[in-house]
C-alpha positions as CSV (number, residue, x, y, z in Angstrom):
1,M,9.7,-15.6,-27.8
2,E,8.7,-16.6,-31.3
3,I,5.2,-17.3,-30.0
4,L,5.0,-13.8,-28.5
5,F,5.8,-12.2,-31.8
6,Q,3.6,-14.5,-33.8
7,Y,0.5,-13.7,-31.6
8,K,1.5,-10.2,-30.5
9,E,-2.1,-8.9,-31.1
10,A,-3.1,-11.1,-28.1
11,F,-1.0,-9.0,-25.7
12,A,-1.5,-5.5,-24.4
13,S,1.2,-2.8,-24.9
14,D,1.7,0.8,-24.0
15,N,0.5,1.8,-27.5
16,E,-2.5,-0.6,-27.5
17,P,-3.8,-1.0,-23.9
18,L,-5.8,-3.8,-22.4
19,G,-9.4,-3.9,-23.4
20,A,-12.4,-6.1,-24.0
21,I,-12.8,-8.4,-26.9
22,K,-15.1,-6.8,-29.5
23,G,-17.3,-8.7,-31.9
24,H,-17.6,-11.8,-29.7
25,E,-20.0,-12.5,-26.9
26,M,-19.7,-15.3,-24.5
27,D,-21.8,-16.7,-21.7
28,I,-19.9,-17.9,-18.7
29,I,-21.8,-20.8,-17.1
30,L,-20.8,-21.5,-13.6
31,N,-21.0,-25.2,-12.5
32,V,-21.9,-24.6,-8.8
33,E,-24.5,-26.1,-6.6
34,I,-27.4,-23.7,-5.8
35,P,-27.7,-22.4,-3.2
36,Y,-24.0,-21.7,-3.2
37,P,-22.7,-21.0,0.3
38,P,-21.8,-17.3,0.6
39,L,-18.1,-16.6,0.6
40,L,-17.7,-13.1,2.1
41,R,-14.1,-12.3,3.0
42,P,-13.4,-9.0,4.7
43,A,-11.1,-6.4,3.0
44,Y,-7.5,-6.1,4.1
45,P,-6.5,-2.8,5.6
46,T,-4.8,-0.4,3.2
47,S,-2.9,2.9,3.4
48,P,-4.4,6.0,1.9
49,R,-1.7,5.9,-0.9
50,A,-2.7,2.3,-1.7
51,R,-6.4,3.1,-1.7
52,E,-5.8,6.0,-4.2
53,A,-3.8,3.7,-6.4
54,L,-6.5,1.0,-6.2
55,E,-9.2,3.5,-7.2
56,A,-7.1,4.6,-10.1
57,H,-6.6,1.0,-11.3
58,I,-10.3,0.2,-11.0
59,D,-11.3,3.4,-12.9
60,E,-8.8,2.6,-15.7
61,L,-10.1,-1.0,-16.0
62,M,-13.7,0.2,-16.1
63,K,-12.8,2.7,-18.9
64,L,-11.2,-0.1,-20.9
65,G,-14.2,-2.3,-20.4
66,V,-12.3,-5.0,-18.5
67,L,-14.3,-4.5,-15.4
68,R,-17.9,-3.5,-15.1
69,K,-20.0,-2.6,-12.1
70,G,-22.0,-5.7,-11.2
71,G,-25.3,-6.0,-9.6
72,H,-26.3,-8.3,-6.8
73,N,-26.5,-11.9,-7.9
74,E,-29.2,-13.6,-6.0
75,E,-27.6,-17.1,-6.5
76,I,-23.9,-16.5,-5.8
77,E,-22.5,-14.1,-3.3
78,V,-18.7,-14.0,-3.3
79,T,-16.2,-11.3,-2.2
80,N,-12.4,-11.6,-2.1
81,P,-9.8,-9.3,-0.6
82,I,-7.1,-7.8,-2.6
83,L,-3.7,-6.4,-1.9
84,I,-2.0,-3.6,-3.6
85,T,1.8,-3.1,-3.9
86,C,3.3,0.3,-4.5
87,N,6.8,0.8,-5.7
88,N,7.9,4.3,-6.6
89,D,5.3,5.5,-9.0
90,K,3.9,2.1,-10.0
91,S,1.4,-0.1,-8.2
92,R,0.0,-3.5,-8.8
93,I,-3.3,-5.2,-7.7
94,I,-3.1,-8.8,-6.3
95,G,-6.2,-10.8,-5.7
96,D,-6.3,-13.2,-2.8
97,F,-8.4,-16.1,-4.2
98,R,-7.2,-18.8,-1.8
99,A,-10.7,-19.2,-0.3
100,L,-12.2,-20.0,-3.7
101,N,-10.0,-23.1,-4.0
102,T,-11.0,-24.6,-0.6
């Protein structure tokens, strides 16, 4: 717990939500063989309630700068399905990245 308090600025809270790091730019260099074999996994079926919650999550993450709309990458083509759990008024997104690790 001491570490959490010592580095509390590294964690999101209700008063200071999650966002992008400002003032630092990074390049993420992927070490993959080109051409990378496409990994296109189909989406899981979802209920209308789950789809609404998912769209709300995505909108919020885009507003915060955590997600951005990506263009087509000519070298790497990957999609992964996600699950969404809904409990009462809360929902949570869960990415299924098992295929990335095979």
